[in-house]
NUNU-366738 format. One record per residue: residue in one letter; x, y, z of N, C-alpha, C, CB in turn. Coordinates in steps of 0.05 Angstrom, whole numbers, plus 5000, padded with zeros to 4 digits. Glycine has a CB too. Layout:
% NUNU-366738
aXYZXYZXYZXYZ;...
This chain:
% NUNU-366738
m818765227204817365447189817065397160818865717193;r814565417151814165387124815565577106811665407120;d816265467080817565627061816165877055817965487038;d813465877053811866107044811866297071808666017032;t812566247093812866427114815866517117811866307140;l817466297116820566337115821766557098821866087105;s820566537072821666717051821067037060820266647021;p818467087066818067377072819467467100814867427074;v819867297118821167357141824267407136820567137161;t825367247120828067297113828467547096829067057100;a826767587079826667847063826568107083823967837044;g824768067102824268287119826868327135821768237136;v828168127145830568177162832768307144831767887176;v833168217119834868347098834268627094834668227072;t831568687090830368947086831269157109827268917084;a830769077134831869227155834569277161830969127175;l836369057158839069087161840369237138840268837164;v839369217113840869367092839869667093840369237061;g837169707097836369987100837670137120833669997105;f837870017145839070157167842170217166838470007190;t843769957162846769987160847470147137848269707159;s846170177113847270337093847070637094846170257071;a845370707113844670997111844671117138841971037099;f844970997161844771127187846771337191845070937208;v849071287180851471487181850671737169854171377165;i849071737146848171957133846072117151847071877106;v844271987164842572087184844072277206841171857196;l845872107219847472257238849172487227849272057252;a849972467205851572707192849372927187853072617163;g847172857180844873097174844173217199842172987160;l843673077219842773187246845073377256842172957268;t847373247259849673447267849873657253852173337265;g849573647226850173847207848274097213849673717177;v846074027223844074257232844074337259841174187227;g846274267273846774347300846174167323845274567304;a845573917319845173707341847773627353843773447329;s847673597379849973497392849973197388850073567422;r851973027395852072757395849872627406854272667405;d848972687431846772567442843972617428846572677469;q843972877418841272947405841272807378840673287402;a843672757363843472617339842772337344845972647325;a843872207364843071947371840271887380844671867391;s838772127391836072117397834672117371835272347414;g835472287351834072317329834272077313834772547315;l836271897313836671657298834971477313839671557296;l834871447338832871297352830071357345833271327378;a829371617343826671687335825571607308826371957336;v827671647291826771577262826471247261829071697239;t828471127273828370847267825870717280830970697276;v825170797303822670667318820170777302822570767353;t820071027293817571117280817270967250817771467278;m819570927236819170807212818570487217821670867194;g819470367240818970097246815870087251820769997271;l814770247267812070247278810370317255811670447304;t810570477236809170537215809070307192810170787205;s811570207190811669997172809769737180814569917172;i809969697204808069487219805169557214808569477253;l804569807220801769907219800769897192801370177229;l802069977172801169987141800969717131803170147121;a802669537138802969267128800569097139805669147136;l799769147165797568977176795069137167797768937209;w795169387164792569517155791969457126792669817160;t793669437110793169417078793669117068795269617061;r795168947084795868697075797468707050793468537072;a799268937047800868967026803869017042799669227006;p806068957024808868967036809569267033811168757020;i808369477049809069717047810869767068806869887047;t813569887061815769927077816170227081818169807065;i816570307105817270597110820070627117815570717132;a821270837108824170887114824471187122825970807089;w826971227132827571497137828371637112829871507156;s828271917110828572057085831872087081826872367086;t833171917067835971927063837072177049836771687048;p835472227024836172487012835572727032834672516984;g833472707048833072927068835272967087830872867084;a836572737098838772767115841272877099839572487128;a841472797075843772917059843373237058843972787028;l840873297050840273587052841073727077837373637048;l840373617097841273737123844173747128840073587145;a845673557119848573557122849673757103849773287117;s848773837084849674057067848474327075848973997038;t846374357092845174587096846874767116842374527105;g847774627138848974757159846874877180850774967147;v847874997201846375087222844775367213848375127247;v842275357216840475607210840275797234837575517202;e839176007230838576197252836676047272837276477241;g837376057297835875917317837075627326833075897306;g838975547311840475307320839175047316841075327347;w839474887333837974637333835074637341839174457351;p834274797358831474827362829974907338831075007383;a830775087321829975177297829674947275831875367289;a831674757276831674517259829474337267834374377261;v828974297295826674127303824074257294826574097335;g823674527299821574647289820874617260821874897295;a823174627243822874577213821874277211825874617195;f822874077227821873787225818973767228823173597245;l818173917251815173907256813474027230814474077283;v814574247220813174347194813374157171814374627184;t815474017167815673827148813573597154818473727147;g813373517176811273317182808573427178811573217211;g807973647184805173787179804773797151804974087191;l806773857132806273907104805773577093809074077090;i807273387104806673117094803673037103808872907106;l802973097124800373047132798073197118800173097160;l798873447110796573587093796873467065796873937091;t798873357056799273227030797073007029802273097026;g796772837050794872627051792072747054795572447074;l791672967068788873057070788073227051788273177093;l789873367034789173547010790473476987789773817014;p789073316969790373196945791573406928788373026929;s790473666928791573886912794273926919790174136916;l795273916944797974006951799573756942798474086983;g799173526940800673316926801073366896799273066929;s798673456886798873506856800573736851796073566843;l800773936870802574156866805574096865802074356887;v805973916884808773806886809573646861809073616910;a807673496851808173326829808373486804805873116827;s807773736803808073936779810774036778806274166781;i812473996800815274096800816673926777816774056830;p818074026759819573856738821473656751821374056718;a821573426741823373236752826073306745822672976743;s826773456728829273556719830473736741828973716694;v828673936748829774106769829973986798828174356770;a827973796805828173706829830173496834825873626835;q830973376813832973176812835473316812832772996789;a836073536796838473706797839073806823838273926779;m836873896838837174036863838073806884834374186872;l837373566881838173326899841073266895836473056893;a841873266866844473186859846673396870844673146828;g845673676868847673896879847973836907846774216876;i845573756923845773706950847973486957843273636959;l847673276942849173026948852273066937847672766932;l852673266922855573266910857573296932855973486888;q857073506952858973536970859673276987858273746985;l857473146993857572897011859172656998854572787018;c858772686969860172436954863072496950858872366925;l864172726956866772786954868072666977867173056952;g866872586996867972467025869972277018865672297043;p869372047002871571866999874271986988870571656980;v873872156968876272296956877872456975875372476934;t876572636990877972797009879272647031876272977020;g877472407037878372217062880972067053875771977070;l880871987029883371847016885772027019882871776984;a885472247011887272447009888672527037885872676997;a886672567057887472637083888372417101885372777096;n887372167097887971957113887571677100886571977138;p889471637083889371377064889471147080891871357044;i891071117103890970887114888470787128892770887130;a886870967139884270917150882170857130883571147167;v881871037111880071057091880270867069880171297082;g882870777063883370597041881770347044886470517039;p881970197068880769957070877569967066881569847097;v876470177077873470227071872970197042872470517081;v874270397027873870416999874470146982875570636990;i876669966994876869726977874469536986879769576980;v873869517010871469347015869269407000870669367042;w868669656999866269746986866369666954866070066991;l868669726939868969656914868469356907871469746907;l870069186925869868896919867068786926871968746935;t865368886946862968826951860968896927862368966975;l861569146917859869256896860269066872860569566889;r862468946869862768766848861468506850865368726844;f861368396874860468106878857668096892862567946895;a857168296912854568306923853668596926854468146948;p852868706907851969006907850069126929850669056881;r848368906936846469006954847769046985844068796954;w850068936988851168927016853869127014851968597026;a854069276991856469456987856569657012856269626957;s854469807017854570017037854669887066851970207033;p852869697071853269567099855969477103851469317103;l857169317087859969207091862069427090860568997069;a861469657076863469887078863569997108862670137057;f861069997119861070097146862269867168857970197153;v861569607161863269437177866069467178862869197169;a867369497151870269567149870869827166870969607118;a869170007165869770267181869770227210867870497176;a867970027219867669977246870269817257864869827250;v871369667238873969527244876069727250874769347220;v876369927228878470137228877870287255878170347200;i875370367263874870527286875970387311871970587288;t875270117313875969957336878969947337874769677334;a880469907313883469887314884570147325884769847285;h883370387317884170637325883770687355882970847309;l881470607366881170637395882970467411878370577403;v883570207399885270047416888070177416885369757405;s889370257393892070367391892270617406892870407363;s889970787408890171017424889671007453888471167413;g888270767459887670717488885170897496890170777508;t883570937476880771087480878670887488879571247451;s877070957508874770787513872370937518875270607537;p869970877502867871057510866270987537865871057487;g865371157551864071077577861570947573863571287595;a860770737593858470587588855870737586858270397607;g855970987598853471127596853171257568853271337618;a855171257549854771377523853571167506857371467511;l853170907516852070697499849170657503853470447504;v848270777524845070757531843270897515844370867558;p841570787501839770927483837771107499838170707465;r837571347494835571547507834571747488836871717531;l832171867496831072067479831772357491828072027477;e832672507473833172817480831172987468836072927471;l829273067484826973237474827973527473824473217494;t827173657449827873947444825474097442829473977418;a825074317455823074497450823474637422822974687473;p821474637405822274737378822075027379820474627356;a823575147356823375457353822975467321826275637364;f821075667315820275697287821375937275817375707283;t823375927261824676167248824376167217827776167256;l824776397204824576407173826576267160824676677163;g829076247171831176087163830675767165833676177180;g829275707186828575427191826375367171827575367222;l824475507165821975457148823275437120819475697151;i824675627108825275647082827475477078825775927073;g829475487096832075347090832175057095834275467106;i830274967114830074677121827574567111830274637152;a825374657126822774547119821574487091821074707130;v821474697077820774717050822674527032820874997041;p825074537032826874367017826574087028829774467019;l826474037050826673757063823773617052826773787101;y821373737054819073667046819273597015817173877053;l820173797000820373736970822073506963821573976955;v824373506977826473286969825273016978829573336983;t823773017001822672757008820372666990821872767036;m818672866985816572786965817472686938814873016959;a819572846926820572796899822472536896821973046889;s823972516920825872316917825572066932828172416924;q823272046948822571836963819571736960823071906990;n817671916965815371816963813871746935814071966976;v814671926917813871896889815471626876814472186872;p817871596879819471366869818571116884822671426872;g817871146913816870906927814370826914816570956957;l812571006910809870926897810370776872808071166891;a812270866854812770746830813970456832814570906816;v815770426851816870166856815069956863818870176875;m812870056881810769856891809069786865808869986917;k808369996853806569966828807869756808806270256813;g810769766808812069586789811769316797814869646785;f811469266824810968976835808268906838812168916861;g806369056828803369006825801969096851802868696818;y803169286864801669356890800669666887803669316919;e798369706893797369956895797270106922794869946886;v799270286927799370386954797270596960802070506959;p795770586981793770776989795171046997792170657013;w795371216973796771456977795971637003796371616952;q793771727005792771877024793171747051790071937018;r792971497055792971387080795771377089791671137080;t797671327070800571287075801571547082802171167049;m800771787068801572057076800972127103800472237060;v798472077108797472147136799071987158794472077138;v799671737156800871567172803971697175800571267160;t805271737154807971827155808172107167809171827127;g806372277157806172537168805972547198803872677157;v803972397208803872377240806272237252801372207249;g807572037237809971957247812372147248810671737234;t812372297228814472527229814272707250814372677204;l811272787256810772977276811472867305807873067275;v811072617307811572467333814672477337810472157333;g815872397317818872347322820572647323820072157296;a819072827313820873097310821673197335819473327295;p820173217357821373347385823873197392819273317411;a824172927386826272787396828772777374825172497403;g828272967354830472987333829872827306833072887345;g827972687305827372547280826672747258825072337284;h828072717231827772917212825572827194830472977197;g824672577190822272517173822472207167822272697145;i820272117160819871857150818071857125818771687171;n818171667106816971667080816871387070818471847062;l815471347048815471097034818371027026813571097010;a819070777031821570667020821670646991822070397031;a823870716979824170676951825970456943825070906940;i828470466947830370236940829769986958833370326945;s829470046983829269797002826569676998829769877034;a824769836984821869726983821869476965819769956971;a823769476945823969246929824569006942825669286910;l826069016963826768776980824468646994828868847002;a822568787001820268687016817968616995819268907038;a817768746976815468736954816468546931814869056940;g818868486926819768346904819668026907822468436899;p820667876889820767546890822067466912822167416868;e824067626925825667476947823867456971828467616954;a821567566971819667576995817767336992817967866995;g818267156972816466926967814766946942814666896990;e814266686931812666676910809366776913812966376901;d808666736937805866816945805667126950804866656973;r804667276931804567556934802967636955803767676910;s800967496963798867556982800267517011796167356978;r802567417013803767377039806567547043804067067043;r807067727022809367897025809268127047809968006999;w806868157053806568377076807968287102803268427084;i808268037105809967917126812868027126809967607124;a813768087104816468197103816868447117817268247077;s814868627109814668917123814268907153812269077112;v812368737159812268697190814768637204810468467196;t816068407190818568307201820668567200819668037183;s820868697179822868917179822169127201822769047150;g819569217204818869387223819569307252816169447220;t819269047259819668957283822568937289818268727287;l823968857269826868837276828269137281828368677252;l827069327265828069607269827369717296826969797248;l825369637309824869707336827069607356822169597344;f828169387348830369277365833169437356830668937359;i833669467334836069607323835969887335836169607290;g833770017338833770297348835270327376830770397352;v835270097391836670067417839670117414836269787429;a840770047389843670117385844470377379844569967365;s842370587376842870847366844971007381840470987366;a845170987405846871137423849671017419845971117454;a850070747418852470597414853670697387851770287413;l851970697364852870757338853571057336850570667316;a852171207350853071517349855671557364850771727362;t856171397385858671427398861071327381858571297424;l860671097366862770987350863371157331862270737338;v861271267316861971507293863371727305859371657278;s862571837328864072057338867072037343862972137361;l867771747347870771707357872171607330871071487384;a871071627306872371537282874871697278870571547258;p876771577265879371767252878271947231881771577237;e879972147227879272327205878372207180881572497199;g876572287166875672207138874171957138877972187120;v874071777157872671537154869771547150873071387175;i868471697168865371697166864571867142863971807193;p865772087132864972237108865372007085866972517104;a867571857084867671657063865471497061869571497065;v864771387085862371167084859971287075861771027112;a859371527084856871677077857071727046856671967094;g859371827034859671887010859271646990862172007008;l860471407000860371166984857471066980862070956996;a855971087004852971037004851071186985851871077030;l852171456978850371616966851171676937849971866981;l853271506926854171506897852071406879856671326894;g850471176885848771096867846071296867848270806874;t845571426887843471606887844371866871842571676916;l846771936872847872166856847772106827850772236863;a848371846820848471786792845571776782849871516787;a843671666796840971666789839771956785839571516810;s840572136805839472406803840272526778840372576826;l843072526772844272676750842972556724847672636749;t842272276723841272166698838572276692841071856700;a836772286714834172396714834072706709832972336739;a836072836718835973146713836773196684838173316733;l838273056670839273096644838072916624841973076645;r835972796631834672626612833472746588832772496623;e832472996588831573176570833373366561829573286580;p834373366536836573576526835073876531837473526491;s832773906526831574186530831574286558828674196520;e831874096579831974176606834774216615830773976621;h836674176601839574186609840374436623841274146584;i839974666611840774896623839674936650840275106607;a836774906652835674946679836474776699833074936678;a837274536690837974316707840974386719837774026690;v842574456702845274526707845374756729846774606681;v844074966721843675226741842575136768841375456730;t840674936769839774846793841974676808837374686789;f843274506794845474356804847674526817846574186782;v848674716801850574886811850075036837851075066792;i847875136836846975306859846875146885844175426853;a845374916884845574706903848074636912844374486894;a849774576893852274476903854074666914853674346883;s853474936908855075176920855075176953853675466908;g852675106961852775126994852375367004855375037007;i851475566987851275846996848675897015851176046970;t848976107030846976177048846076477044847776117075;v843776547036842976817030840976877051841776847002;v840877107063838977177083838176957099836577297072;g840176797108839376557125837776347112837676647147;v837776317085836376127073838475957057834076247055;s838175677059840175497045839975507015839775197054;a842375377005842675416977840475206962845875346970;a839574986978837574826963834874996953836574576982;f834175156972831675326963832075536941830475466987;w834675656940835175816921835575676894837275976928;a836775426895837075276870834675216857838375046873;l832475146876829875056866828475306852828074926890;v828875546864827475796855828975876827827776046878;a831775856828832975946803832475746781835975986806;g832475496786831975296765829075336752832275016778;l826975376769824475406758824375676743822275386779;v825775866748825576146737827176126710826776396758;v829175976710830875946683829275776664833975786688;r827875566677826275386658823975556646824975136675;w822875706663820475886653821276056633819276056673;c823676216638824776406618825376266591827276536628;l826576046593827475926566824875826552829675666571;g822875696568820475586556818875836543818675426577;w818676076557817476296547818676406520817476496569;a821376406519822976506499822476316473825976526508;r822176046480821775866453818975876448822775546456;
């Protein structure tokens, strides 16, 4: 294989492996957090993995640009902190459908995208930071509760962060897998063969006020502000203009297709986009689209492991999986806090938003993320009007 083909193919493999292994635990935690059973969470993981693989291939071939699609990691973190809403898992699936519809409308109605872009970055990022805080406490609480099992995971993550930062989260999960395997061997536990077979669990959606305001609206806003907009900026930084409307339509349809199977949403990749669009994908910029096609193709095969991974996660010792998820989100938390507090005049509104989002409160069946956004905007308006 020629070097101008080998480089993008290698970059695509790295993109798929890093993107999946660094965050799939967060996706499972988010889906179970809003009421999914283990099988339903595994189905959701399979759905988002396959849809982001297919849409990556479609957009890369269509545009001849290294456009990479990912699941909404901040969105999954939001779900993990939201809890079960009125209507349970069917209401969550209904919210995923509404989110997909909103993303689709963003592509069809440019004014909707402009409205989302008008939300101050300080408030949006503070909301995300508040959502992430509880999850990022996982390594701390895990070490306190089960240091023997969680300690090796933290040590591997820290050493890898020092010498190979890109692989810190994936290798932390590898360490967790070793710990889980040792735990299963010592306890004599063995998962049944049927639990390892991938399958889709379709759920009839329910549409409730709690699902709409508590999940759909915050999930849409977090996905747009923390994934699609940064993803657009990353691609522009590498000299690629992403066709915004086309991408929103494709990812909106992909989210709608995956929702009945439990998929919470797909969007433009942000961090992993740099792996497929950057110099690692070859010197010839016109051929880097091959990296996205390779990544998408590999994800289709990785999706087959969804049930086995969900089973492995469900059998983990206390504290191990929350620790892996928290370690994977520390970088995102740091970036969100930095963006939220960048402007001194925005500090109070941002802190109010952060505190309410981190509180985890539920009022009239609506999650803290929504109230945090409302409170932050109100405080910001009041302070701006006073000045």
